[in-house]
Backbone bond lengths (Angstrom), bond angles and torsions (degrees), N, CA, C in turn:
res aa  C-N    CA-C-N  psi(-1)  N-CA   C-N-CA  omega(-1)  CA-C   N-CA-C  phi
1 M - - - 1.459 - - 1.518 108.07 -
2 L 1.334 119.68 136.75 1.442 122.55 179.12 1.520 108.96 -90.97
3 L 1.336 116.64 108.46 1.446 121.17 174.51 1.517 106.99 -118.17
4 F 1.330 118.08 128.91 1.448 121.07 -171.58 1.521 108.99 -111.70
5 T 1.321 115.92 111.90 1.446 121.26 -179.88 1.510 108.84 -150.00
6 K 1.328 116.73 144.11 1.464 120.27 178.24 1.520 111.53 -83.25
7 K 1.308 116.93 -13.87 1.462 119.97 -179.35 1.516 110.43 -71.60
8 R 1.288 117.26 135.24 1.463 122.62 178.23 1.522 109.07 -121.33
9 V 1.285 116.40 133.02 1.470 121.39 173.53 1.519 105.83 -95.66
10 N 1.355 116.18 96.56 1.460 120.77 -167.71 1.512 113.51 -59.32
11 S 1.314 117.39 -40.33 1.467 118.47 -177.09 1.519 110.85 -64.96
12 I 1.335 117.17 -39.04 1.465 120.25 179.39 1.512 109.58 -65.46
13 H 1.332 116.59 -43.76 1.456 119.82 -177.56 1.529 111.71 -67.01
14 C 1.316 116.78 -38.26 1.469 119.09 177.20 1.521 110.36 -61.90
15 S 1.327 116.12 -41.36 1.462 119.48 178.72 1.513 110.66 -62.81
16 F 1.345 116.07 -40.33 1.465 119.00 -178.27 1.525 110.69 -68.77
17 I 1.340 117.75 -36.59 1.467 120.40 176.60 1.518 110.07 -61.71
18 L 1.331 117.40 -40.78 1.465 120.61 177.78 1.519 110.77 -62.32
19 V 1.354 116.80 -37.79 1.467 120.15 176.75 1.515 110.37 -62.73
20 L 1.346 117.30 -43.45 1.458 120.52 179.50 1.524 111.38 -61.59
21 I 1.338 116.62 -43.27 1.460 120.15 178.91 1.518 110.85 -63.11
22 A 1.338 115.98 -42.20 1.465 119.63 179.05 1.517 110.79 -61.88
23 Q 1.325 117.54 -37.77 1.459 120.44 -179.33 1.520 111.37 -64.92
24 V 1.328 116.67 -35.93 1.460 119.95 -178.76 1.523 111.14 -61.51
25 F 1.327 116.54 -35.85 1.457 119.99 -174.71 1.518 113.36 -102.38
26 N 1.312 116.90 1.32 1.454 120.65 -178.86 1.513 109.40 -94.87
27 A 1.321 117.65 120.53 1.469 121.51 -175.96 1.510 112.34 -64.27
28 Q 1.337 118.38 -18.00 1.451 121.00 -179.79 1.525 111.88 -104.01
29 A 1.338 118.05 16.47 1.466 120.63 -173.10 1.512 112.89 -67.20
30 W 1.333 117.13 -16.95 1.460 118.76 -178.85 1.508 112.89 -76.74
31 A 1.326 117.99 -9.04 1.469 120.76 -175.87 1.522 110.42 -57.72
32 E 1.332 116.15 159.97 1.457 121.31 -168.68 1.523 114.05 -79.07
33 T 1.339 119.18 -7.43 1.455 121.66 178.52 1.520 109.19 -97.84
34 L 1.337 116.75 119.58 1.460 122.08 -174.25 1.517 109.86 -130.12
35 D 1.329 116.34 145.36 1.460 120.03 174.33 1.526 109.13 -66.67
36 L 1.321 115.75 136.12 1.458 121.23 -179.73 1.523 109.19 -78.72
37 P 1.328 117.89 128.41 1.469 120.09 -177.33 1.525 111.71 -76.43
38 P 1.336 117.38 173.52 1.473 120.16 173.99 1.527 110.53 -57.75
39 V 1.337 115.91 161.95 1.459 119.67 -172.32 1.523 113.49 -65.14
40 D 1.336 118.63 -20.69 1.461 119.79 179.64 1.527 111.66 -99.88
41 V 1.335 116.77 17.17 1.467 123.22 171.22 1.515 107.02 -121.72
42 D 1.325 117.28 133.17 1.459 121.07 -169.93 1.521 114.49 -118.36
43 L 1.330 119.12 -2.26 1.454 121.84 -178.30 1.517 110.98 -104.43
44 V 1.332 115.49 141.62 1.458 122.22 173.75 1.524 108.64 -134.10
45 G 1.334 115.87 158.36 1.457 120.73 176.94 1.514 112.35 77.29
46 K 1.335 115.96 -169.46 1.468 121.54 179.67 1.521 109.66 -158.29
47 I 1.313 115.44 155.62 1.457 121.53 174.67 1.520 108.60 -76.20
48 R 1.342 116.96 137.06 1.457 121.77 178.02 1.523 109.11 -122.74
49 I 1.306 114.92 158.64 1.466 121.92 172.73 1.525 107.66 -122.06
50 T 1.315 116.89 130.79 1.458 121.02 175.80 1.516 108.46 -129.44
51 E 1.332 116.70 179.20 1.460 121.72 176.52 1.523 109.32 -119.72
52 A 1.313 115.95 136.94 1.465 120.47 176.39 1.523 109.63 -65.30
53 R 1.329 115.67 143.42 1.455 121.41 177.35 1.535 110.09 -91.75
54 E 1.308 114.56 168.43 1.460 119.76 174.86 1.530 109.13 -57.67
55 D 1.315 116.58 132.10 1.473 124.31 178.41 1.518 113.92 71.94
56 D 1.333 118.83 5.69 1.455 120.77 174.52 1.524 110.79 -68.90
57 T 1.333 116.51 144.44 1.451 121.07 157.50 1.525 106.44 -99.78
58 L 1.323 116.43 167.89 1.459 119.24 176.92 1.532 110.19 -62.83
59 L 1.329 116.60 -28.98 1.458 120.53 179.77 1.524 111.69 -71.72
60 D 1.348 117.12 -31.96 1.465 119.93 173.96 1.530 110.38 -62.61
61 V 1.331 115.26 -43.09 1.468 119.54 178.75 1.521 109.96 -63.04
62 A 1.337 116.36 -42.95 1.468 120.44 -179.73 1.528 110.98 -57.50
63 R 1.312 116.56 -48.09 1.464 118.96 -177.16 1.521 111.45 -66.88
64 R 1.329 117.13 -35.80 1.461 120.67 -179.80 1.525 110.83 -61.82
65 F 1.334 116.56 -31.84 1.463 120.85 -177.53 1.526 112.54 -107.64
66 D 1.330 117.13 14.92 1.462 122.38 175.99 1.530 112.10 60.30
67 I 1.330 114.64 48.70 1.463 122.84 179.59 1.529 107.59 -121.91
68 G 1.334 117.07 147.04 1.449 121.26 178.33 1.517 112.37 -80.51
69 Q 1.357 115.44 165.08 1.460 119.74 -175.54 1.533 112.13 -62.87
70 D 1.328 117.74 -52.12 1.467 119.03 -179.03 1.523 111.41 -63.09
71 E 1.338 117.14 -36.19 1.464 120.91 179.50 1.526 111.27 -57.27
72 I 1.328 116.83 -48.95 1.463 119.04 -174.24 1.522 111.34 -74.24
73 V 1.333 117.11 -31.48 1.470 119.89 177.62 1.526 110.10 -67.49
74 L 1.337 118.05 -43.68 1.457 121.30 179.57 1.528 111.54 -63.93
75 A 1.330 116.23 -36.15 1.468 120.06 -178.64 1.524 112.59 -76.29
76 N 1.333 117.18 -15.68 1.464 121.49 -176.44 1.536 110.49 -133.10
77 P 1.335 117.76 63.66 1.464 120.50 -173.57 1.522 113.88 -64.17
78 D 1.315 118.11 -20.77 1.469 121.03 -177.42 1.530 113.04 -99.96
79 V 1.329 116.92 5.45 1.464 120.81 -179.21 1.521 108.60 -103.20
80 D 1.324 117.13 131.88 1.456 121.41 179.19 1.526 110.25 -65.00
81 R 1.326 116.26 128.76 1.461 120.89 -176.66 1.524 112.26 -62.96
82 W 1.333 117.07 -35.82 1.464 120.57 -172.29 1.522 113.74 -102.76
83 L 1.331 117.54 -25.57 1.471 120.38 -178.71 1.532 110.05 -137.20
84 P 1.342 117.13 70.74 1.464 118.35 -179.01 1.528 114.32 -71.15
85 R 1.327 118.25 -15.29 1.472 124.47 -179.37 1.530 111.42 73.32
86 A 1.311 115.53 139.76 1.462 122.13 179.99 1.523 109.95 -58.68
87 G 1.318 116.33 135.75 1.458 121.90 178.66 1.513 114.77 89.76
88 T 1.338 118.17 -8.99 1.458 120.45 178.41 1.525 110.27 -64.22
89 K 1.324 116.64 132.07 1.463 121.19 177.70 1.530 109.12 -71.40
90 V 1.333 115.95 130.34 1.460 122.16 -179.56 1.534 108.67 -125.55
91 V 1.321 115.85 127.52 1.461 121.29 177.00 1.526 108.94 -80.89
92 I 1.324 116.17 129.88 1.464 122.41 175.79 1.526 107.30 -102.43
93 P 1.347 118.20 105.72 1.471 121.05 -173.69 1.527 112.49 -80.83
94 S 1.322 116.07 67.53 1.460 121.15 -173.05 1.531 112.35 -107.42
95 R 1.323 115.43 36.94 1.462 121.41 170.32 1.520 107.01 -120.53
96 Y 1.338 116.74 135.65 1.450 119.90 -169.96 1.526 111.18 -137.88
97 I 1.323 115.69 141.86 1.457 121.34 164.71 1.527 106.67 -87.15
98 L 1.308 116.87 126.90 1.458 119.90 179.88 1.529 109.71 -65.22
99 P 1.333 117.86 138.72 1.468 120.00 177.84 1.523 111.60 -56.76
100 T 1.319 115.90 151.31 1.459 121.43 -177.79 1.528 109.54 -84.17
101 V 1.316 115.24 77.01 1.468 123.93 176.49 1.526 106.74 -149.59
102 D 1.321 116.19 172.76 1.458 119.40 175.15 1.527 109.83 -58.40
103 R 1.296 116.08 139.16 1.465 121.33 179.73 1.523 109.23 -85.96
104 S 1.320 114.78 74.73 1.463 120.22 -179.74 1.513 109.18 -154.46
105 G 1.331 115.69 151.41 1.452 120.80 177.72 1.514 113.03 61.79
106 I 1.335 115.22 -149.88 1.460 122.33 -179.94 1.523 108.73 -99.96
107 V 1.309 116.25 131.16 1.466 122.43 175.14 1.513 107.76 -123.20
108 L 1.319 117.23 127.26 1.465 122.35 177.79 1.517 108.47 -120.34
109 N 1.326 116.27 120.61 1.468 121.42 175.21 1.526 107.35 -100.55
110 V 1.340 116.60 106.61 1.458 119.35 -169.20 1.541 114.37 -66.02
111 P 1.347 121.68 -40.30 1.469 117.80 178.63 1.528 112.44 -64.12
112 E 1.312 115.76 -30.23 1.462 122.22 179.54 1.525 111.51 -78.57
113 M 1.342 116.21 -21.15 1.462 122.57 -174.88 1.522 110.54 51.84
114 R 1.333 113.34 51.71 1.469 120.32 -178.16 1.519 108.96 -145.46
115 L 1.327 113.85 137.83 1.462 122.85 -179.42 1.519 108.88 -107.49
116 Y 1.332 116.07 138.55 1.458 122.97 174.98 1.524 107.95 -119.57
117 Y 1.327 116.00 133.86 1.462 119.68 176.67 1.521 108.70 -122.48
118 F 1.334 115.29 124.39 1.456 122.60 178.68 1.525 107.59 -107.63
119 P 1.335 117.64 93.15 1.473 119.53 -175.49 1.521 111.64 -69.64
120 P 1.332 116.58 154.26 1.476 119.58 174.63 1.526 109.57 -57.51
121 V 1.321 115.88 148.91 1.457 119.37 -177.08 1.527 109.36 -137.90
122 A 1.325 116.22 138.98 1.468 121.29 176.16 1.521 109.43 -75.66
123 A 1.319 115.61 161.68 1.463 121.10 -175.04 1.521 112.58 -59.82
124 D 1.335 118.00 -30.52 1.461 120.90 -176.09 1.528 112.77 -97.81
125 Q 1.336 117.40 10.98 1.458 120.73 -177.89 1.526 111.48 -109.24
126 Q 1.339 115.66 156.32 1.455 121.79 173.93 1.525 109.18 -77.35
127 A 1.316 116.64 124.17 1.463 120.15 176.57 1.522 109.69 -67.05
128 Q 1.333 116.50 143.65 1.459 121.50 -178.32 1.520 110.98 -132.55
129 V 1.315 114.87 162.41 1.453 122.19 171.49 1.521 107.37 -129.30
130 L 1.321 116.75 133.91 1.457 122.78 174.68 1.516 106.95 -107.76
131 T 1.322 117.13 135.27 1.458 119.33 -178.03 1.517 110.50 -133.80
132 Y 1.344 115.50 140.08 1.452 122.41 -174.08 1.530 110.64 -140.11
133 P 1.326 117.61 144.49 1.465 119.60 170.78 1.523 109.98 -74.21
134 V 1.320 116.36 148.85 1.465 120.76 -179.67 1.521 109.76 -141.26
135 S 1.326 115.36 161.72 1.457 122.09 166.64 1.521 108.32 -97.45
136 I 1.339 115.78 150.21 1.459 121.03 178.74 1.526 109.12 -129.32
137 G 1.339 116.29 -178.97 1.447 121.60 -175.61 1.518 114.42 -69.24
138 R 1.317 115.04 146.21 1.458 121.40 174.07 1.525 109.32 -63.31
139 M 1.352 114.31 169.53 1.454 119.29 -176.84 1.531 111.72 -56.55
140 D 1.347 117.36 -37.55 1.460 120.61 -178.89 1.529 112.80 -88.53
141 W 1.329 117.49 -0.33 1.473 122.33 177.13 1.538 108.39 -137.11
142 A 1.314 116.61 53.08 1.465 120.67 -169.27 1.526 112.37 -62.55
143 T 1.331 115.64 140.98 1.459 121.75 172.46 1.527 108.47 -67.78
144 P 1.337 118.88 125.73 1.471 120.52 -172.57 1.529 112.72 -72.96
145 I 1.332 115.06 142.07 1.461 122.66 178.00 1.529 108.95 -86.39
146 G 1.332 117.04 146.21 1.456 120.45 174.49 1.516 113.18 134.36
147 Y 1.314 115.38 -170.37 1.458 122.45 -178.51 1.524 110.68 -96.13
148 T 1.327 115.56 141.75 1.451 121.35 170.02 1.538 106.74 -154.91
149 K 1.312 117.59 -161.30 1.467 120.34 178.22 1.519 108.85 -154.21
150 V 1.335 115.47 167.44 1.458 120.86 175.70 1.522 107.65 -78.27
151 L 1.332 115.72 116.97 1.460 121.12 -176.02 1.527 111.87 -88.30
152 S 1.347 116.03 -38.36 1.467 119.83 -180.00 1.523 108.91 -160.25
153 K 1.335 115.54 167.42 1.462 121.73 -179.67 1.525 108.65 -132.28
154 S 1.351 115.36 142.22 1.465 119.77 -179.23 1.522 109.93 -135.97
155 E 1.321 115.83 133.80 1.466 121.62 172.64 1.528 108.02 -103.73
156 N 1.329 116.26 136.76 1.470 122.52 -174.59 1.539 111.17 51.69
157 P 1.333 116.54 57.02 1.466 119.22 -175.41 1.524 112.38 -75.94
158 S 1.311 116.26 152.10 1.457 121.72 164.95 1.526 107.44 -85.18
159 W 1.343 115.66 156.03 1.461 119.69 178.89 1.515 109.87 -118.10
160 R 1.313 115.42 126.78 1.463 122.01 175.26 1.522 108.25 -110.46
161 P 1.331 117.75 96.68 1.465 119.54 -176.64 1.525 111.19 -59.49
162 P 1.326 117.57 134.85 1.462 119.37 176.48 1.527 110.79 -67.66
163 K 1.322 115.36 165.58 1.459 121.20 -175.80 1.517 112.04 -56.19
164 S 1.333 117.04 -39.89 1.470 120.40 -177.53 1.527 111.60 -62.55
165 I 1.333 117.00 -39.01 1.462 120.44 179.52 1.519 110.57 -73.52
166 L 1.326 116.80 -38.22 1.464 119.99 176.12 1.528 110.32 -59.49
167 E 1.322 116.82 -43.25 1.467 120.65 -179.46 1.524 111.32 -67.00
168 E 1.328 116.67 -39.38 1.462 120.12 178.98 1.525 110.54 -64.39
169 A 1.335 117.33 -43.56 1.458 121.17 179.29 1.529 110.96 -64.49
170 E 1.318 116.28 -40.06 1.461 120.63 178.07 1.529 110.92 -62.74
171 A 1.331 116.75 -40.47 1.457 121.45 -177.29 1.528 111.78 -65.52
172 R 1.318 117.74 -30.82 1.468 119.26 179.52 1.526 112.29 -94.36
173 G 1.325 116.51 9.17 1.455 120.62 175.46 1.505 114.75 79.29
174 E 1.342 117.77 21.68 1.462 122.15 179.96 1.527 108.93 -129.08
175 P 1.336 118.02 66.44 1.472 120.80 -174.62 1.529 112.25 -60.07
176 L 1.327 114.04 146.13 1.461 121.08 179.66 1.522 109.89 -109.06
177 P 1.325 117.59 150.53 1.469 119.83 172.08 1.526 110.13 -71.62
178 D 1.312 115.97 163.59 1.463 120.34 179.39 1.528 112.22 -67.18
179 V 1.337 116.09 -28.71 1.466 121.03 178.94 1.520 108.72 -136.97
180 I 1.335 116.29 131.60 1.463 121.38 174.45 1.529 106.97 -110.00
181 P 1.320 117.97 116.75 1.468 120.71 -176.16 1.525 111.45 -73.83
182 P 1.326 116.79 168.94 1.469 120.11 175.25 1.526 110.58 -56.67
183 G 1.344 115.19 148.10 1.456 119.39 179.90 1.517 111.32 143.07
184 P 1.322 117.52 -177.86 1.473 121.17 -173.66 1.522 114.31 -65.55
185 D 1.327 118.63 -19.40 1.460 121.11 179.68 1.528 113.31 -91.47
186 N 1.315 116.34 -0.96 1.455 119.93 -178.61 1.525 109.77 -85.22
187 P 1.342 119.24 118.38 1.467 120.63 -177.41 1.521 114.19 -68.12
188 L 1.347 117.66 -12.05 1.464 119.71 176.97 1.521 111.99 -80.99
189 G 1.324 117.94 -11.58 1.453 120.14 -177.02 1.514 111.51 67.10
190 N 1.321 116.08 -148.65 1.467 120.92 -173.53 1.520 114.62 -94.32
191 Y 1.332 117.66 -10.05 1.470 119.59 -175.40 1.525 109.98 -142.39
192 A 1.340 114.90 143.91 1.461 120.13 177.28 1.523 109.99 -147.84
193 L 1.322 115.21 136.27 1.464 122.06 172.58 1.526 106.38 -112.70
194 R 1.318 116.74 115.08 1.466 121.42 -178.69 1.523 109.15 -85.71
195 L 1.330 115.64 132.35 1.454 120.81 -179.22 1.529 110.56 -92.03
196 A 1.329 115.12 159.98 1.461 120.00 179.55 1.521 111.57 -68.46
197 R 1.318 117.77 -16.05 1.457 120.99 173.83 1.528 107.64 -80.96
198 P 1.326 118.67 113.87 1.474 120.62 -171.44 1.526 113.32 -54.94
199 G 1.341 114.93 134.17 1.456 121.32 175.02 1.518 115.18 90.08
200 Y 1.323 117.97 -2.73 1.463 120.75 -176.23 1.524 111.31 -115.46
201 L 1.338 115.09 136.74 1.457 121.75 -178.22 1.528 110.11 -136.77
202 I 1.312 114.96 158.78 1.464 123.00 161.95 1.518 104.63 -105.87
203 H 1.324 117.59 121.99 1.466 117.94 -171.96 1.525 111.73 -148.16
204 S 1.320 114.78 169.02 1.456 122.33 174.54 1.535 108.66 -75.68
205 T 1.314 117.78 -169.56 1.462 120.37 -177.75 1.520 110.41 -156.36
206 N 1.329 115.23 153.10 1.467 120.26 170.68 1.522 111.09 -98.73
207 K 1.363 116.39 10.56 1.465 122.28 176.72 1.532 108.56 -131.69
208 P 1.333 116.77 70.22 1.468 119.73 -171.35 1.522 114.72 -64.47
209 F 1.347 118.33 -25.32 1.460 117.51 -177.88 1.526 112.40 -75.06
210 G 1.341 117.59 -3.30 1.455 120.36 172.07 1.511 113.55 -87.57
211 V 1.339 117.70 -4.87 1.467 119.98 -179.55 1.525 109.34 -66.72
212 G 1.331 114.82 132.75 1.455 120.15 -177.08 1.511 113.02 94.03
213 M 1.347 116.84 18.72 1.456 121.43 178.51 1.533 109.19 -136.16
214 R 1.331 115.69 167.03 1.468 121.51 175.51 1.524 107.82 -90.39
215 V 1.311 117.05 89.49 1.467 119.94 -172.94 1.524 113.07 -132.89
216 T 1.329 119.00 -2.02 1.460 119.94 -172.80 1.530 111.41 -99.44
217 H 1.322 114.86 176.85 1.467 122.01 174.00 1.532 110.66 -92.74
218 G 1.300 117.18 27.52 1.457 122.65 178.43 1.502 114.23 113.58
219 C 1.335 117.25 -20.80 1.465 120.17 177.53 1.530 110.83 -72.67
220 V 1.317 114.91 171.78 1.461 122.62 -178.45 1.520 108.17 -113.61
221 R 1.327 116.85 117.08 1.469 121.82 -179.91 1.527 110.84 -100.09
222 M 1.328 114.90 145.21 1.457 121.38 175.88 1.522 109.53 -126.29
223 Y 1.347 116.09 157.57 1.455 119.70 171.38 1.535 108.65 -57.00
224 P 1.331 118.24 141.91 1.476 119.80 178.79 1.526 113.18 -54.79
225 E 1.319 117.42 -41.29 1.467 119.78 -178.37 1.528 111.79 -70.25
226 D 1.348 117.36 -26.91 1.468 120.02 178.04 1.516 111.46 -73.59
227 I 1.322 116.63 -48.52 1.467 118.11 -176.55 1.527 111.20 -70.89
228 E 1.324 117.64 -22.35 1.464 119.51 176.51 1.525 111.12 -62.55
229 T 1.330 117.22 -35.17 1.467 120.35 176.82 1.527 111.66 -88.37
230 F 1.320 116.90 -32.13 1.469 122.32 -177.35 1.534 111.59 -71.43
231 F 1.331 116.46 -42.12 1.466 123.03 -173.03 1.533 113.23 -53.30
232 P 1.335 120.02 -50.33 1.470 118.55 -176.97 1.526 113.87 -72.11
233 L 1.325 118.14 -14.90 1.459 121.07 -177.66 1.520 113.31 -82.21
234 V 1.329 116.92 -21.63 1.467 121.13 -169.31 1.526 110.60 -98.89
235 P 1.322 118.54 114.18 1.469 119.93 178.38 1.530 111.71 -75.09
236 V 1.316 116.60 151.24 1.460 120.90 168.94 1.526 107.99 -58.56
237 G 1.314 116.10 137.89 1.464 121.14 -177.14 1.516 113.57 98.28
238 T 1.331 118.11 -8.46 1.461 121.23 178.95 1.530 110.27 -59.08
239 S 1.324 116.65 134.68 1.459 120.70 178.81 1.524 110.43 -68.77
240 V 1.320 116.05 146.47 1.463 123.04 177.40 1.520 107.43 -130.10
241 H 1.328 116.17 118.29 1.461 121.66 -179.18 1.528 107.43 -115.57
242 I 1.322 116.40 111.58 1.466 122.20 -179.03 1.520 107.65 -101.18
243 V 1.342 116.51 120.48 1.459 121.30 -173.15 1.527 110.78 -123.37
244 D 1.311 115.48 162.19 1.456 123.66 177.62 1.519 107.58 -120.98
245 Q 1.341 116.27 89.86 1.468 121.89 -177.05 1.529 110.02 -127.34
246 P 1.335 118.23 79.88 1.463 119.26 176.85 1.524 112.92 -67.88
247 V 1.332 117.06 -22.81 1.465 122.09 177.10 1.524 107.77 -116.65
248 K 1.338 115.67 124.43 1.459 120.75 176.72 1.528 108.56 -125.10
249 L 1.327 116.03 138.92 1.461 122.22 172.22 1.515 108.72 -113.37
250 G 1.335 116.09 149.18 1.450 118.85 178.20 1.514 111.95 -161.55
251 W 1.316 115.29 150.42 1.460 122.17 179.34 1.522 110.96 -97.74
252 L 1.311 115.81 139.98 1.463 123.06 162.55 1.512 105.58 -119.86
253 F 1.332 115.14 91.01 1.455 122.84 -173.00 1.529 109.67 58.89
254 D 1.351 120.28 -111.75 1.465 120.54 -175.85 1.521 113.24 -96.16
255 T 1.318 118.50 5.24 1.460 121.56 -177.62 1.515 110.22 -108.79
256 L 1.338 115.48 131.62 1.459 121.66 178.42 1.523 109.55 -96.46
257 Y 1.323 115.87 131.40 1.463 122.60 179.60 1.528 109.81 -115.89
258 I 1.318 114.43 153.85 1.457 121.19 172.16 1.530 108.59 -126.74
259 E 1.320 115.64 144.74 1.468 122.26 178.27 1.528 106.96 -132.28
260 I 1.330 116.90 123.48 1.460 120.93 -173.26 1.522 110.01 -125.01
261 H 1.327 115.03 129.25 1.458 122.57 177.29 1.521 109.53 -116.27
262 P 1.325 117.96 149.95 1.466 119.07 174.28 1.527 109.55 -55.08
263 P 1.322 118.04 131.36 1.462 120.27 -177.25 1.519 112.22 -74.47
264 L 1.324 115.73 164.73 1.454 121.19 175.40 1.528 109.10 -66.15
265 E 1.331 116.71 124.08 1.456 120.91 -172.51 1.524 112.45 -58.34
266 E 1.319 116.96 -41.48 1.456 119.95 -174.59 1.524 113.28 -72.82
267 K 1.352 116.73 -16.50 1.462 119.55 -178.14 1.521 112.62 -103.89
268 H 1.314 116.97 -30.85 1.459 120.48 -171.26 1.526 109.32 -131.79
269 Q 1.320 116.69 71.66 1.458 120.32 -176.19 1.522 112.80 -81.43
270 D 1.315 117.61 -23.93 1.459 121.43 179.86 1.530 109.39 -75.04
271 P 1.340 118.79 122.60 1.476 120.54 -178.11 1.529 113.79 -59.89
272 S 1.328 116.90 -21.88 1.468 119.19 -177.74 1.522 113.20 -81.10
273 V 1.341 116.86 -4.47 1.462 118.89 -173.26 1.523 111.99 -63.82
274 L 1.333 117.89 -36.93 1.461 119.86 179.96 1.521 111.12 -67.80
275 V 1.325 116.21 -38.18 1.467 120.00 177.24 1.526 109.90 -60.69
276 E 1.333 116.43 -44.91 1.461 120.54 -179.67 1.527 111.23 -65.65
277 M 1.335 116.73 -40.68 1.467 119.77 177.63 1.525 111.04 -61.33
278 A 1.334 115.27 -47.39 1.461 119.58 -179.38 1.516 110.87 -62.05
279 A 1.331 116.91 -43.41 1.464 120.61 -179.20 1.527 110.98 -62.18
280 D 1.326 117.42 -43.43 1.466 120.73 179.87 1.525 111.18 -63.49
281 L 1.329 116.67 -43.25 1.459 119.74 -179.43 1.530 111.35 -66.01
282 I 1.326 116.25 -43.59 1.470 119.78 -179.54 1.522 110.64 -64.88
283 Y 1.333 117.15 -40.34 1.470 120.46 177.61 1.520 110.48 -60.03
284 S 1.342 116.22 -42.18 1.462 120.19 179.36 1.520 111.25 -63.26
285 V 1.327 116.30 -40.72 1.461 120.60 179.28 1.528 110.61 -64.99
286 K 1.330 116.96 -45.21 1.468 120.80 -176.18 1.521 111.98 -64.93
287 E 1.326 116.52 -28.37 1.460 119.36 177.46 1.522 111.65 -65.74
288 Q 1.326 116.46 -29.44 1.459 120.64 -175.37 1.522 113.12 -103.66
289 R 1.325 116.19 -20.94 1.464 119.37 -175.91 1.526 108.22 -151.62
290 P 1.326 117.89 101.54 1.475 120.37 -177.16 1.528 111.21 -55.55
291 L 1.346 115.74 141.70 1.460 118.92 -179.54 1.515 110.59 -149.65
292 V 1.318 114.46 160.32 1.458 122.65 172.11 1.525 107.04 -101.71
293 L 1.327 116.69 123.31 1.457 121.85 -173.09 1.528 110.80 -97.87
294 N 1.329 116.51 134.36 1.463 122.81 173.34 1.531 107.35 -92.37
295 R 1.320 116.71 96.39 1.466 120.92 -173.09 1.527 112.34 -68.53
296 E 1.311 117.77 -31.26 1.463 120.05 178.92 1.524 110.79 -67.80
297 A 1.328 116.35 -41.91 1.466 119.86 177.99 1.525 110.32 -65.03
298 L 1.322 117.39 -39.31 1.460 121.35 177.54 1.526 110.61 -63.20
299 K 1.324 116.74 -45.17 1.464 120.83 179.63 1.524 110.99 -60.34
300 E 1.322 116.86 -43.58 1.469 120.63 -179.76 1.530 111.19 -64.08
301 A 1.335 116.92 -41.01 1.466 120.06 178.87 1.527 110.96 -63.28
302 L 1.329 117.03 -39.90 1.458 121.04 179.01 1.526 111.40 -66.58
303 E 1.307 116.49 -32.95 1.464 119.97 179.62 1.527 111.46 -75.36
304 K 1.331 117.30 -41.47 1.471 120.67 -175.64 1.523 112.74 -75.52
305 Q 1.321 117.60 -43.95 1.470 121.55 -177.06 1.530 110.66 48.88
306 D 1.326 116.65 47.18 1.463 120.42 -173.80 1.523 113.88 -96.83
307 G 1.335 117.28 4.60 1.460 120.02 175.16 1.509 115.48 76.21
308 M 1.325 118.18 9.93 1.463 119.86 179.98 1.533 109.93 -109.63
309 P 1.349 117.21 136.18 1.467 120.11 -178.87 1.528 111.93 -61.02
310 V 1.329 115.47 136.74 1.462 123.09 -179.06 1.527 108.28 -128.29
311 A 1.333 117.48 131.81 1.464 121.13 177.11 1.529 109.32 -71.32
312 I 1.336 116.22 126.51 1.470 119.65 -177.95 1.524 112.94 -126.55
313 G 1.323 118.24 1.35 1.456 118.25 179.78 1.514 111.90 -177.37
314 R 1.344 113.68 168.25 1.463 120.72 176.94 1.505 109.38 -133.19
315 S 1.323 116.87 145.26 1.453 120.62 179.32 1.525 110.16 -72.23
316 V 1.315 115.27 150.76 1.465 122.29 -179.66 1.514 107.42 -109.41
317 H 1.331 116.16 124.32 1.460 120.68 -179.55 1.511 109.75 -91.50
318 D 1.332 115.01 142.05 1.473 120.29 176.91 1.524 110.08 -69.01
């Protein structure tokens, strides 16, 4: 959430700086569970560099570090997706600007293809955010934007394909049964969270290498190992806020960052839309917190659209 205030709570910020330093030297810092920063800090995680192993594809590296397919391809445009070769340096884009919404419940930013979960926290506990790559709906089966909630949860669910999917499968010569029981052929995998919006679920998958792409009929897919830990943490009734934020701004103390993802094709076909979004957001920020803008860095971020936070300005103190 972007909150603009000149007041600093020094003890909180010192603690958060220590967390950042610890993450740099912690070999497990890339994991999806991160301490939630103070309300006027919007970045979590960090960028990592690893090396591809023998026989790795870029997608193997992505899954090892809990990154989606499109995320890792965008972050490594010069690395071969299928044959990166052993020893090739691979950027792990595991630093994120939190979406500009309330930090509660489940938040899904569809252009980013990433889910954030802000679990309830007791007064004496450190607030955390868990983040996971996900697949979302194809252009003709878009994942709907808006508010909903977790209506129910199922372990080892059966799948009853809706009529539209049955007809689509029939048309391509691959008819489906009316019910697919639990097991390796079930596209829901071992866990499913049904949303209050009829027909939509957050679920596991039997096709994990599709995670991080637009490949579903509107549902949200997670890596099997991610939803295995996520599923028991989420109570029925948890709020779900699905947003469309291809451009995100966020503060790390006095530095302003921007994070840009390729927009949804069906919603933002005009190439200038990202420029307009960025300009509107920056104007809003400058009205509340004066800053010096690095226009070259902003231009480069708009051109790359690689989903990684880029510093584009610094606040100016009176």
